[in-house]
C-alpha positions as CSV (number, residue, x, y, z in Angstrom):
1,M,0.1,-0.1,-0.1
2,K,1.1,3.2,-1.2
3,L,2.1,6.1,1.7
4,D,0.0,8.4,-0.1
5,L,-3.4,6.9,0.1
6,N,-6.0,9.7,-0.1
7,K,-6.9,7.7,-3.3
8,E,-6.3,4.1,-2.4
9,F,-10.3,2.7,-3.1
10,H,-10.8,1.2,-6.5
11,M,-14.0,0.4,-8.4
12,R,-15.4,-3.4,-7.8
13,A,-16.7,-5.5,-10.2
14,G,-20.1,-4.1,-11.5
15,I,-20.1,-1.3,-8.7
16,S,-21.1,1.7,-9.8
17,Q,-18.5,4.9,-9.6
18,L,-20.9,6.5,-7.4
19,R,-20.2,3.3,-4.9
20,A,-16.3,3.1,-4.9
21,S,-14.6,0.7,-2.5
22,R,-11.6,0.3,-0.7
23,R,-9.8,-3.0,-0.5
24,V,-9.3,-3.8,2.9
25,W,-5.8,-5.4,4.5
26,L,-5.8,-6.7,7.8
27,I,-5.8,-10.1,8.3
28,S,-7.7,-11.8,11.1
29,V,-9.1,-14.6,13.1
30,A,-9.5,-17.1,15.5
31,A,-7.6,-19.3,17.5
32,M,-11.2,-21.1,18.7
33,M,-12.7,-20.3,15.8
34,L,-16.2,-19.3,16.0
35,F,-19.4,-21.6,17.1
36,S,-21.9,-20.3,14.7
37,L,-24.6,-18.1,14.2
38,L,-22.6,-15.5,16.4
39,P,-24.9,-12.8,17.5
40,Q,-23.4,-9.3,16.6
41,T,-21.1,-7.8,19.2
42,V,-22.4,-5.0,21.4
43,S,-20.9,-3.5,24.0
44,A,-22.3,-3.7,28.1
45,A,-24.0,-0.5,27.5
46,S,-25.9,-0.9,24.7
47,Q,-27.3,-4.7,25.3
48,Q,-30.5,-5.0,27.0
49,V,-30.8,-8.2,27.8
50,S,-30.7,-9.4,31.1
51,V,-29.7,-12.3,33.1
52,S,-32.5,-15.0,32.9
53,P,-34.3,-15.3,36.2
54,Q,-34.4,-19.3,36.3
55,A,-30.7,-19.5,36.1
56,T,-30.0,-21.8,39.1
57,G,-26.0,-21.6,39.1
58,Y,-22.9,-21.3,37.4
59,T,-20.4,-23.8,35.5
60,T,-16.8,-22.4,34.9
61,H,-15.2,-21.3,31.9
62,V,-11.5,-20.6,31.4
63,V,-10.6,-18.4,28.3
64,Q,-8.4,-19.7,25.4
65,A,-6.1,-17.5,23.0
66,G,-8.5,-15.9,20.4
67,E,-11.5,-16.3,22.3
68,S,-14.3,-13.2,22.9
69,L,-17.0,-12.5,25.0
70,S,-19.2,-13.0,22.2
71,I,-17.9,-16.6,21.1
72,I,-18.1,-17.6,24.9
73,A,-21.4,-16.4,24.9
74,A,-22.5,-18.5,21.6
75,R,-21.0,-21.8,22.9
76,Y,-22.8,-21.5,25.9
77,G,-26.4,-19.9,25.0
78,V,-26.5,-17.5,27.2
79,T,-25.8,-13.6,26.2
80,V,-22.9,-11.6,26.2
81,Q,-24.8,-8.9,29.1
82,A,-25.3,-12.3,31.4
83,L,-21.4,-13.0,31.3
84,V,-21.4,-9.4,31.7
85,T,-23.0,-9.3,35.2
86,A,-22.2,-12.1,36.0
87,N,-18.7,-11.6,36.4
88,N,-18.8,-7.8,36.9
89,I,-17.1,-7.0,33.9
90,A,-16.7,-3.3,33.1
91,N,-15.1,-3.8,29.5
92,A,-17.1,-6.5,27.0
93,N,-13.7,-6.1,24.3
94,Q,-11.5,-6.9,27.5
95,I,-10.7,-10.4,28.9
96,Y,-7.3,-12.4,29.0
97,V,-5.8,-15.8,28.6
98,G,-6.6,-18.0,31.8
99,Q,-8.9,-15.6,33.3
100,R,-12.0,-18.0,34.8
101,L,-15.7,-17.0,34.1
102,R,-18.6,-17.7,35.6
103,I,-21.2,-18.9,33.1
104,P,-25.0,-18.5,34.6
105,T,-27.1,-21.5,33.8
106,T,-30.1,-22.7,33.9
107,G,-29.8,-26.8,34.2
108,Q,-30.2,-26.9,30.4
109,Q,-26.7,-24.4,29.7
110,A,-24.2,-26.1,31.8
111,A,-22.2,-27.2,29.0
112,P,-22.4,-26.4,25.1
113,S,-25.1,-27.9,23.8
114,Q,-24.9,-31.5,21.6
115,P,-27.7,-33.7,20.2
116,S,-29.3,-35.7,22.6
117,T,-29.1,-38.8,20.8
118,C,-26.1,-38.8,19.1
119,N,-24.0,-42.0,18.4
120,Q,-20.9,-40.5,16.5
121,T,-19.2,-37.4,17.2
122,H,-16.3,-35.2,15.7
123,T,-14.2,-33.4,17.0
124,V,-12.9,-30.2,14.7
125,V,-8.9,-29.8,14.0
126,A,-7.2,-26.9,12.6
127,G,-7.7,-26.3,9.2
128,Q,-11.1,-28.2,8.7
129,T,-14.4,-26.6,7.5
130,L,-18.3,-27.6,8.3
131,S,-18.1,-28.5,4.4
132,G,-15.2,-30.8,4.3
133,I,-16.3,-32.6,7.0
134,A,-19.6,-33.4,6.3
135,V,-17.8,-34.5,2.3
136,N,-15.2,-36.5,4.7
137,Y,-18.4,-38.6,6.5
138,G,-20.1,-38.9,3.1
139,V,-23.2,-36.6,4.4
140,S,-24.5,-33.6,3.6
141,I,-23.4,-30.2,4.7
142,Q,-27.4,-29.2,5.1
143,N,-28.0,-32.5,6.9
144,L,-24.7,-32.1,9.1
145,A,-25.9,-28.1,10.1
146,Q,-29.4,-29.0,10.9
147,V,-28.3,-32.2,13.1
148,N,-26.0,-29.6,15.3
149,G,-28.0,-26.3,14.8
150,V,-26.1,-24.2,13.0
151,S,-26.0,-22.7,9.6
152,V,-24.1,-24.1,6.5
153,T,-21.9,-21.3,6.3
154,S,-21.1,-21.5,10.1
155,Y,-17.5,-21.8,11.3
156,V,-16.2,-24.4,13.3
157,Y,-13.8,-24.1,15.9
158,I,-10.8,-26.6,17.3
159,G,-11.7,-28.9,19.4
160,Q,-15.6,-28.5,18.7
161,S,-17.7,-31.6,19.2
162,L,-19.7,-32.2,15.8
163,C,-22.6,-34.8,15.6
164,I,-22.3,-36.7,12.6
165,P,-26.1,-37.3,10.9
166,G,-27.3,-41.0,10.1
167,S,-26.4,-42.4,13.5
168,G,-29.5,-42.1,15.8
169,T,-29.8,-38.4,14.6
170,S,-32.4,-36.7,13.0
171,G,-30.8,-35.5,10.4
172,G,-30.8,-38.0,7.8
173,G,-28.1,-38.8,5.8
174,T,-25.5,-41.9,6.0
175,A,-22.0,-42.0,8.3
176,G,-19.4,-43.0,5.9
177,G,-16.3,-42.6,3.7
178,G,-12.6,-41.8,5.6
179,T,-12.9,-39.5,9.5
180,S,-11.3,-36.7,9.0
181,G,-9.8,-34.7,12.1
182,G,-10.1,-36.3,15.7
183,G,-13.3,-38.9,15.2
184,A,-15.0,-40.5,17.9
185,T,-12.6,-40.9,21.0
186,R,-12.3,-44.4,22.1
187,T,-10.4,-45.2,25.4
188,G,-6.9,-44.6,25.1
189,G,-7.0,-42.5,22.1
190,F,-8.6,-42.1,18.6
191,W,-8.0,-42.6,14.6
192,Y,-6.7,-39.3,12.8
193,E,-6.6,-38.5,8.7
194,V,-3.4,-36.5,8.0
195,Q,-4.6,-33.2,6.6
196,L,-2.8,-31.0,4.0
197,G,-0.3,-28.8,5.7
198,D,-0.1,-30.8,9.2
199,T,2.9,-31.8,11.0
200,L,3.7,-34.3,13.8
201,S,4.0,-31.6,16.3
202,R,0.8,-29.4,15.2
203,I,-1.4,-32.6,15.5
204,A,0.8,-33.2,19.0
205,F,-0.3,-29.9,20.1
206,N,-3.9,-29.7,18.9
207,N,-4.6,-33.3,20.6
208,G,-3.0,-32.6,24.2
209,T,-0.1,-35.3,23.5
210,T,3.4,-35.4,22.5
211,V,5.3,-35.7,18.9
212,S,6.9,-38.9,20.8
213,A,4.1,-40.7,22.0
214,I,2.6,-40.5,18.1
215,M,6.0,-42.0,17.0
216,Q,6.1,-44.5,19.3
217,A,1.9,-45.3,18.4
218,N,2.7,-45.7,15.4
219,N,6.0,-47.4,14.9
220,L,7.1,-44.0,13.1
221,A,11.1,-43.4,12.3
222,N,11.1,-39.9,10.9
223,A,8.6,-37.2,12.4
224,N,9.3,-35.1,9.0
225,T,7.6,-38.0,6.8
226,L,3.9,-37.6,7.2
227,F,1.5,-38.2,4.0
228,W,-2.0,-36.8,3.6
229,G,-4.7,-39.4,4.1
230,T,-2.4,-41.4,6.1
231,R,-4.5,-42.8,9.3
232,I,-2.6,-42.6,12.6
233,W,-3.4,-43.0,15.8
234,I,-3.4,-40.4,18.9
235,P,-2.7,-41.7,22.1
236,Q,-4.5,-40.2,25.0
237,G,-4.3,-40.4,29.0
238,G,-0.6,-42.0,28.6
239,S,-1.5,-45.0,26.3
240,T,0.3,-45.6,23.4
241,T,-0.7,-48.4,21.7
242,P,-3.8,-48.5,19.4
243,P,-6.5,-51.0,20.1
244,S,-5.3,-53.5,17.4
245,G,-1.7,-53.4,19.5
246,G,0.5,-51.3,16.9
247,G,0.3,-51.0,13.4
248,T,2.7,-48.1,11.4
249,A,0.9,-45.1,9.9
250,T,1.4,-46.0,6.5
251,Q,-0.6,-49.3,7.5
252,P,-3.9,-48.5,9.1
253,Q,-6.3,-50.0,11.4
254,P,-8.0,-51.9,10.6
255,A,-7.0,-53.9,7.4
256,P,-7.1,-52.2,4.0
257,Q,-10.4,-53.2,2.3
258,P,-11.7,-52.8,-1.2
259,P,-13.2,-49.3,-1.5
260,A,-17.0,-49.2,-0.5
261,A,-20.0,-48.6,-3.3
262,G,-17.8,-48.1,-6.3
263,G,-15.9,-45.3,-4.7
264,P,-13.8,-43.4,-3.8
265,F,-14.3,-40.5,-5.9
266,A,-12.7,-37.1,-6.3
267,V,-14.7,-34.2,-7.2
268,S,-13.2,-31.3,-9.1
269,Q,-13.1,-28.0,-7.3
270,P,-11.6,-25.6,-9.8
271,T,-13.8,-24.0,-13.1
272,H,-11.3,-26.4,-15.1
273,L,-9.4,-29.3,-14.0
274,N,-6.7,-30.4,-16.1
275,V,-6.4,-34.4,-16.8
276,R,-3.2,-35.1,-17.5
277,G,-1.3,-38.4,-18.6
278,G,0.9,-39.1,-15.7
279,P,1.2,-37.8,-12.3
280,G,2.8,-34.6,-13.0
281,T,2.7,-31.0,-14.7
282,E,4.8,-32.1,-17.4
283,Y,2.6,-35.1,-18.7
284,P,0.4,-33.5,-21.6
285,V,-3.3,-32.5,-21.2
286,L,-5.3,-35.5,-21.9
287,S,-8.5,-33.6,-21.2
288,V,-10.4,-31.3,-18.7
289,L,-13.0,-31.4,-16.2
290,T,-15.1,-28.9,-14.8
291,S,-16.4,-27.8,-11.8
292,G,-18.1,-30.5,-9.7
293,T,-17.2,-33.3,-12.0
294,R,-17.1,-36.5,-10.4
295,V,-14.4,-39.2,-11.3
296,K,-13.6,-42.9,-10.1
297,I,-9.8,-43.0,-8.2
298,T,-7.7,-46.0,-9.2
299,G,-4.7,-45.1,-7.9
300,I,-2.6,-42.4,-5.7
301,G,1.3,-41.4,-7.5
302,P,4.2,-42.2,-5.7
303,R,4.3,-38.8,-3.5
304,E,0.6,-38.7,-2.7
305,E,0.1,-35.5,-5.0
306,W,-1.7,-37.0,-7.8
307,F,-5.1,-39.1,-8.4
308,Q,-4.7,-41.4,-11.2
309,V,-8.7,-41.4,-12.2
310,E,-11.4,-43.0,-14.7
311,V,-12.6,-40.1,-16.9
312,S,-15.3,-40.9,-19.4
313,G,-13.7,-40.3,-22.8
314,V,-10.3,-40.8,-21.7
315,S,-9.0,-44.2,-22.7
316,E,-5.5,-44.2,-21.0
317,P,-4.5,-43.5,-17.6
318,A,-5.7,-40.1,-16.5
319,W,-4.3,-38.3,-13.3
320,I,-5.5,-35.0,-12.0
321,Y,-3.9,-32.8,-8.7
322,R,-5.2,-34.1,-5.6
323,D,-5.2,-30.6,-4.2
324,L,-7.7,-29.2,-6.5
325,T,-10.2,-31.9,-5.6
326,E,-12.5,-33.3,-2.9
327,L,-12.6,-36.8,-1.5
328,V,-15.5,-38.6,-1.1
329,G,-14.5,-42.4,0.7
330,S,-11.6,-43.7,1.8
331,L,-8.5,-44.1,0.2
332,V,-7.9,-47.3,1.9
333,G,-7.4,-50.1,-0.3
334,V,-6.4,-48.1,-3.2
335,K,-3.3,-49.0,-5.0
336,K,-0.1,-46.7,-4.6
337,F,2.2,-46.5,-7.7
338,T,5.7,-46.4,-7.4
339,E,8.1,-44.2,-9.6
340,S,8.8,-47.8,-11.5
341,E,5.6,-48.2,-12.4
342,I,4.5,-44.5,-13.9
343,P,4.3,-43.5,-17.3
344,P,8.0,-41.9,-18.2
345,R,8.4,-38.6,-17.4
346,P,8.9,-36.3,-20.7
347,E,11.3,-33.9,-20.6
348,A,10.1,-30.5,-19.2
349,A,8.0,-28.4,-21.6
350,P,5.6,-25.5,-21.2
351,P,2.1,-26.2,-19.6
352,S,0.1,-26.8,-22.4
353,A,-2.6,-24.4,-21.2
354,A,-0.8,-21.6,-21.2
355,P,-0.3,-20.5,-25.3
356,A,3.0,-18.4,-25.1
357,P,6.2,-20.6,-24.0
358,A,8.0,-18.6,-21.2
359,P,10.9,-17.2,-21.6
360,S,14.5,-18.5,-20.3
361,A,15.4,-17.7,-16.8
362,P,17.7,-15.5,-16.1
363,A,18.8,-17.0,-12.9
364,T,18.1,-20.2,-10.7
365,R,14.9,-19.6,-9.0
366,L,15.9,-19.7,-4.9
367,P,14.1,-22.2,-2.7
368,G,10.5,-21.5,-1.3
369,I,10.8,-20.0,2.0
370,G,8.1,-21.3,3.7
371,F,5.3,-19.8,5.8
372,G,6.0,-16.9,7.8
373,Y,4.0,-14.3,10.4
374,G,4.6,-10.6,9.1
375,V,3.1,-7.2,9.6
376,Q,3.9,-4.1,7.2
377,A,4.6,-0.9,8.7
378,H,5.9,2.6,8.4
379,M,9.1,3.3,9.5
380,I,11.1,5.6,7.1
381,H,12.2,9.4,8.1
382,N,10.0,9.2,11.2
383,G,12.1,7.2,14.0
384,Q,9.5,4.4,14.9
385,E,11.9,1.7,13.5
386,G,12.7,0.6,16.7
387,I,9.3,0.5,18.8
388,A,8.0,-1.1,15.6
389,M,10.6,-3.6,15.2
390,D,10.0,-4.6,19.7
391,K,6.3,-4.7,18.9
392,T,7.0,-7.3,15.9
393,R,9.0,-9.3,18.2
394,E,6.4,-9.5,20.8
395,L,4.1,-10.5,18.1
396,G,6.0,-13.4,17.6
397,F,6.2,-12.5,14.2
398,G,9.1,-13.1,11.9
399,W,9.1,-10.5,9.6
400,V,8.3,-6.8,8.7
401,K,7.4,-5.2,5.1
402,Q,8.3,-1.3,4.4
403,Q,7.5,0.4,1.4
404,I,9.9,1.9,-0.4
405,E,9.1,4.8,-2.5
406,W,11.9,5.0,-5.4
407,K,11.1,8.6,-6.2
408,V,12.5,9.8,-2.4
409,F,15.9,7.7,-2.9
410,E,16.4,8.3,-6.1
411,S,15.0,11.9,-7.2
412,T,18.0,13.1,-9.0
413,Q,19.3,10.2,-11.2
414,N,21.9,8.2,-9.8
415,Q,21.9,10.0,-6.7
416,Y,20.8,7.5,-4.2
417,G,19.6,8.6,-0.7
418,F,20.0,4.9,1.1
419,G,21.5,6.5,4.4
420,D,17.9,7.3,5.6
421,I,16.8,3.3,4.9
422,W,19.8,1.9,7.3
423,P,18.1,2.9,10.4
424,L,15.2,0.3,10.4
425,V,17.7,-2.2,8.5
426,N,20.3,-1.9,11.6
427,A,17.0,-1.9,13.8
428,A,16.0,-5.4,12.0
429,N,19.5,-6.8,12.0
430,A,19.9,-6.8,16.2
431,R,16.1,-8.1,16.4
432,G,16.9,-10.7,13.7
433,L,14.3,-10.2,12.2
434,N,13.5,-10.1,7.8
435,L,12.6,-7.7,5.9
436,L,10.6,-7.2,2.8
437,F,10.7,-3.9,0.6
438,S,8.0,-3.1,-1.3
439,V,9.2,-0.7,-4.3
440,V,6.9,1.4,-6.1
441,N,6.1,5.2,-7.6
442,A,9.0,6.3,-10.2
443,P,10.1,9.7,-10.1
444,N,9.6,12.5,-12.1
445,W,12.2,12.4,-14.1
446,S,12.1,8.6,-15.3
447,R,8.5,9.0,-16.3
448,E,7.1,9.4,-20.2
449,S,6.8,12.7,-21.5
450,G,3.0,14.3,-20.2
451,Y,2.9,12.0,-17.5
452,D,0.0,12.2,-15.1
453,G,1.3,13.5,-11.8
454,T,-1.4,13.2,-10.0
455,V,-0.8,9.6,-9.4
456,G,2.1,7.5,-8.9
457,G,3.5,5.5,-12.3
458,P,5.6,3.1,-13.8
459,P,9.1,4.7,-15.7
460,A,9.1,5.2,-19.6
461,D,12.2,3.0,-19.8
462,P,12.1,-0.3,-17.8
463,Q,15.8,-0.2,-17.3
464,T,15.9,2.9,-15.0
465,F,13.9,0.9,-12.4
466,A,16.0,-2.1,-12.9
467,R,19.4,-0.2,-12.0
468,F,17.3,1.3,-9.2
469,L,16.5,-2.4,-7.8
470,G,19.9,-3.5,-8.4
471,R,21.7,-0.9,-6.2
472,L,18.7,-1.3,-3.3
473,A,19.4,-5.0,-3.7
474,G,23.2,-4.6,-3.4
475,E,23.4,-2.0,-0.9
476,Y,21.2,-4.7,1.8
477,C,22.8,-7.7,0.3
478,G,23.2,-10.2,3.5
479,S,21.3,-7.8,5.8
480,S,18.0,-8.4,7.1
481,V,16.0,-7.6,3.5
482,K,15.9,-10.3,2.1
483,A,13.0,-9.8,-0.4
484,I,12.0,-7.5,-2.8
485,E,8.4,-6.8,-4.2
486,V,8.9,-5.1,-7.8
487,W,5.8,-2.8,-7.8
488,N,2.3,-3.2,-6.2
489,E,-1.5,-3.4,-7.5
490,Q,-0.7,-2.9,-11.2
491,N,-4.0,-3.6,-12.1
492,L,-5.3,-0.4,-11.0
493,H,-5.4,2.5,-13.2
494,Y,-4.0,5.1,-10.1
495,E,-0.8,2.6,-9.4
496,W,0.0,2.9,-13.1
497,G,0.3,6.0,-14.0
498,N,-3.3,6.3,-15.6
499,R,-1.9,5.0,-18.2
500,P,-4.1,1.7,-20.2
501,I,-3.4,-1.0,-17.7
502,N,-1.7,-4.0,-19.9
503,P,0.1,-7.3,-18.5
504,S,2.8,-7.3,-20.9
505,E,3.7,-3.8,-19.5
506,Y,4.1,-4.7,-16.3
507,M,6.4,-8.7,-17.3
508,A,8.4,-5.9,-19.6
509,L,9.4,-4.3,-15.9
510,L,9.8,-7.2,-14.0
511,R,12.0,-9.3,-16.2
512,P,15.5,-6.6,-16.1
513,S,14.2,-6.1,-12.3
514,Y,14.3,-9.5,-11.7
515,G,17.8,-10.0,-13.6
516,A,19.5,-6.8,-11.8
517,I,18.4,-7.6,-8.1
518,K,19.6,-11.1,-8.8
519,A,23.3,-9.8,-10.3
520,A,23.5,-7.8,-7.2
521,C,22.3,-10.3,-4.8
522,P,21.7,-13.9,-5.7
523,S,20.5,-14.8,-2.4
524,M,17.8,-11.9,-2.3
525,Y,14.0,-13.1,-3.1
526,V,11.8,-11.4,-5.6
527,I,8.3,-10.9,-5.5
528,S,6.1,-10.3,-8.2
529,G,3.8,-6.8,-7.4
530,A,1.0,-8.1,-5.7
531,L,-2.5,-7.5,-7.9
532,T,-5.4,-5.6,-5.7
533,P,-8.7,-8.1,-6.0
534,A,-10.9,-6.3,-8.4
535,G,-13.6,-7.2,-11.3
536,D,-12.9,-5.3,-14.4
537,N,-14.2,-2.0,-14.6
538,G,-12.6,-0.4,-18.1
539,S,-10.3,1.7,-17.9
540,L,-10.1,1.8,-14.1
541,A,-9.2,-1.8,-12.9
542,M,-8.6,-5.2,-14.4
543,D,-9.7,-8.1,-12.9
544,D,-7.2,-9.7,-10.8
545,F,-7.6,-13.1,-12.1
546,R,-7.4,-12.2,-15.8
547,Y,-4.2,-9.8,-14.9
548,F,-2.4,-12.9,-13.0
549,E,-3.3,-15.0,-15.7
550,A,-1.7,-13.1,-18.4
551,M,1.5,-12.7,-16.6
552,L,1.6,-16.6,-16.1
553,Q,1.3,-16.7,-20.0
554,Q,3.6,-14.5,-20.6
555,G,6.3,-16.4,-18.2
556,L,6.0,-14.8,-14.7
557,A,7.0,-18.0,-13.2
558,N,10.6,-17.0,-14.3
559,Y,11.4,-14.2,-13.0
560,V,9.7,-14.4,-9.1
561,D,10.8,-16.4,-6.6
562,G,6.8,-16.0,-5.0
563,F,3.5,-14.2,-6.2
564,G,2.4,-11.2,-4.4
565,A,-1.1,-11.1,-3.2
566,H,-3.3,-8.8,-1.7
567,P,-6.8,-10.8,-0.5
568,S,-9.1,-8.4,1.0
569,G,-11.6,-9.1,3.8
570,Y,-14.3,-6.2,3.9
571,N,-17.1,-7.3,6.1
572,V,-16.6,-11.2,5.0
573,P,-15.4,-13.5,7.1
574,P,-11.8,-15.1,6.1
575,N,-13.5,-19.2,5.1
576,A,-16.3,-17.7,3.2
577,V,-15.8,-18.2,-0.2
578,W,-17.4,-15.6,-2.4
579,Q,-20.7,-17.7,-3.5
580,S,-21.3,-17.9,0.0
581,A,-20.2,-14.5,1.2
582,C,-23.9,-12.8,0.4
583,E,-25.5,-15.3,3.4
584,A,-22.2,-14.6,5.4
585,I,-22.3,-11.1,5.9
586,Q,-26.4,-11.2,6.6
587,Q,-25.0,-13.0,9.5
588,T,-22.0,-11.3,10.9
589,G,-23.5,-7.9,9.9
590,N,-24.1,-5.8,6.3
591,Q,-25.8,-2.5,7.8
592,H,-23.4,-0.2,6.5
593,F,-21.7,-2.3,3.6
594,N,-23.6,-4.9,1.2
595,G,-21.1,-5.6,-1.6
596,A,-20.9,-9.2,-1.5
597,C,-24.6,-9.2,-1.7
598,D,-24.8,-6.4,-4.4
599,N,-22.1,-7.6,-7.0
600,P,-21.3,-11.3,-6.0
601,H,-17.2,-11.5,-7.0
602,H,-14.5,-13.7,-6.1
603,S,-12.9,-9.9,-4.7
604,W,-15.0,-9.7,-1.8
605,S,-13.4,-13.2,-0.3
606,F,-10.1,-13.5,1.1
607,R,-10.3,-17.4,0.6
608,S,-11.7,-17.5,-3.0
609,T,-8.8,-14.7,-4.1
610,M,-6.1,-16.9,-2.3
611,E,-7.7,-20.4,-3.8
612,G,-7.8,-18.5,-7.2
613,Y,-4.4,-17.9,-7.4
614,R,-3.3,-21.1,-6.6
615,N,-5.7,-22.7,-9.3
616,L,-4.4,-20.9,-11.7
617,A,-0.3,-21.4,-10.4
618,L,-1.2,-24.9,-10.8
619,R,-3.0,-24.9,-14.1
620,Y,0.1,-22.7,-15.7
621,G,2.7,-25.4,-14.2
622,A,4.1,-23.0,-11.3
623,G,2.3,-24.8,-8.3
624,N,5.9,-25.0,-6.5
625,I,5.8,-21.2,-6.0
626,P,4.6,-20.4,-2.9
627,I,2.1,-16.9,-2.5
628,W,3.4,-14.1,-0.7
629,P,0.1,-12.4,0.9
630,T,1.9,-9.0,1.1
631,E,-1.1,-7.1,2.9
632,F,-4.2,-8.1,3.8
633,G,-6.8,-7.8,6.6
634,W,-9.9,-6.3,8.4
635,A,-10.7,-2.5,8.9
636,A,-12.3,-2.5,12.3
637,G,-14.4,-0.3,14.8
638,G,-15.1,2.4,13.0
639,A,-15.0,4.3,9.8
640,F,-12.8,7.1,9.2
641,D,-14.1,8.0,5.6
642,P,-17.6,7.2,4.5
643,R,-15.6,5.2,1.6
644,Y,-15.1,2.6,3.7
645,G,-18.3,1.6,5.1
646,Y,-17.2,-2.2,6.4
647,A,-15.1,-0.9,9.2
648,N,-18.4,0.2,10.7
649,D,-19.7,-3.5,10.7
650,N,-16.3,-5.1,11.9
651,D,-16.1,-4.7,15.4
652,F,-12.7,-5.0,17.1
653,D,-13.4,-8.9,18.2
654,E,-14.3,-9.8,14.4
655,Q,-11.3,-8.2,13.5
656,A,-8.8,-10.4,16.0
657,R,-10.8,-13.7,15.5
658,W,-11.1,-13.2,11.3
659,T,-7.3,-12.4,11.5
660,V,-6.3,-15.4,13.8
661,E,-8.2,-17.6,11.5
662,A,-6.7,-16.2,8.3
663,F,-3.1,-16.8,9.8
664,Q,-4.3,-20.3,10.3
665,M,-5.4,-21.3,7.5
666,M,-2.7,-20.2,5.2
667,R,-0.8,-21.7,7.4
668,N,-2.5,-25.0,7.3
669,W,-2.5,-24.5,3.0
670,G,0.9,-25.4,2.6
671,W,1.8,-23.2,-0.3
672,V,1.6,-19.7,1.4
673,G,4.8,-17.8,1.6
674,P,5.6,-15.2,4.4
675,A,2.0,-13.8,4.7
676,F,1.8,-9.8,5.6
677,L,-0.8,-7.9,8.0
678,W,-1.6,-4.8,7.5
679,N,-0.8,-2.9,9.3
680,L,0.7,-2.3,12.4
681,N,1.3,1.5,13.2
682,F,-1.0,3.4,11.4
683,R,-3.1,4.7,13.7
684,V,0.2,5.8,15.5
685,V,1.1,7.3,12.3
686,A,-1.6,8.4,10.8
687,D,-4.7,8.3,12.9
688,G,-7.6,9.7,11.9
689,T,-6.9,8.6,8.4
690,E,-8.8,5.7,6.3
691,K,-5.5,4.2,6.8
692,A,-5.3,3.7,10.4
693,Q,-8.8,1.6,10.5
694,W,-6.5,-1.4,9.9
695,G,-4.0,-0.3,12.5
696,I,-3.5,-3.2,15.4
697,V,-2.3,-0.6,18.1
698,R,-3.5,2.9,19.5
699,N,-2.3,6.0,18.8
700,D,-0.2,5.7,22.0
701,W,1.2,2.4,21.0
702,S,-1.5,0.7,23.6
703,P,-3.0,-2.8,21.8
704,L,-5.9,-3.3,20.4
705,P,-7.3,-6.6,20.8
706,I,-6.3,-7.9,17.8
707,F,-2.5,-7.4,18.9
708,H,-3.0,-9.5,22.2
709,A,-5.5,-12.3,19.7
710,L,-2.2,-12.1,17.6
711,R,0.6,-12.4,20.3
712,N,-1.5,-15.4,22.1
713,M,-1.8,-17.3,18.9
714,A,-0.1,-20.6,18.6
715,K,3.0,-20.5,16.1
């Protein structure tokens, strides 16, 4: 995001110019995700409901990281005001981890409710959703929601117990298929099916056991080798022995049986899913599946990343990428291929879905950086670098992003003012933090004749920008500066000089920039300029999916180490896809902003934006390149500018919960690099402006609820 943000709003898909809206940049929520149908969070002063006069006693709840009074109230079926009154709470927005709360009971509210006739339950683990659980048990999401008294768009939280319909419940459906997550607990432990992004340490932490206990129970020799879909025993209560007396993670109990009812099946998720001649993007495309197509799984690739499937009209063995499907049924008994059994791998070639061959890469791509926690701050020319870095460390984060305006540091050609950047680099060096520099805004001397000086824009000659980036990379090579983002939101008119929006022009800027950075500092990571989520809007904006695909077609993957992204949140919870965003905001609040209902589009949804980029990367054979969310988040606590009405719909508790949840989702996806929350300190350096609506500390550096939630979040 630019430092001068008085114009920082953009036109969304199909929205008139009178309803211009700005994207949101904060990440959000919840280390103990929302129990469903949460009421609007209100202050103690405004909530008029009193404790039920039938209350006969109290139960006790110990506050966990990421929880708020509204979450706890919804979980126990009481009101926020009842909790405030019972615990003499002065500020409903301030509770702390470990605090013991008295929960008023009426005899039916002593604990979270559960259907009384439920014979099969599932315990939610990190990364799961209601729809995913329904698929894994072979039941409809409607039946699962009905039996548990929730909506189909409800959120589930870690540790929540769900009743599975079809086992003595009144929801209909049949419990079947694989058991993902906790499953019904047995004495001494339970079976768990490994999810995408899982690690043994994360599984152990989420289930109250240890890595060594899980390894012993499953005869695992290497804690770092874990495959999706593997069924492992989670020991509980000191026991380390599965019911059968032992077993290994690659030989789950019970013994393999043939797939039931003709399955298992894979259901295509993206709009178009390539069917290939082997388990890899180097194989030719044989066909394409449309979204929702169901195909039978006949085999699993050597690295468990691809399914062999039966596809109508395709006679030879067909393969689809596992991560782009929903699994229906169990993989127990399905053949797993070895490397010697798959078709010979052809020579690497440009993916057939990309019409233009990719140019040769000027340098070898660096190994991908894994997921990391980051935040953007403004620390240039204001003396804020020390406290900003200290607050970042307090959060437990390892990355900080700073935007660098080229026009400030080379206002005169070939005269560089890098001395003003060294204080923040040294501050990061001293604290062991990594820096991402996002570089934007060409100086006047470099721009085209007759340029529009009211907005930032690119240079007339891309080589001038490349030279600056080369000097910048060389100046800080080997320091805390680890990555450079090449431009920002180039699919918006005011980020591209009010010039025609053109992916080819951006690629002409990126190619020499990548070469100059790598020549000066081979270890520097190069990140493509993040696009803003938007729909096509004439000369004002270009749909970010269309723009991203055009860059991929022109060889983007050869000139980056990571794909920049700016997934927005508006007033839509992070786990809601764009198709359900309208229903979601009707539950969480849309009094001031109704974009997701008025003009349905992927850009309203954090999740749909991220997953859309991932699907495009996979389609063009670039699935090995991580996506770096260099800005994201939710504005909250009231709008400082009427154009940002969604900040009136989001309260500070929602901002905190949603930000934690977004971090958890990205961590669990397994294909996301460092993620940067917008923003740390704009309530300090620019209080009262629209930028401050995303800040996570007040103007005196005192923490908002989101700061507490992020600090306490398990990392």
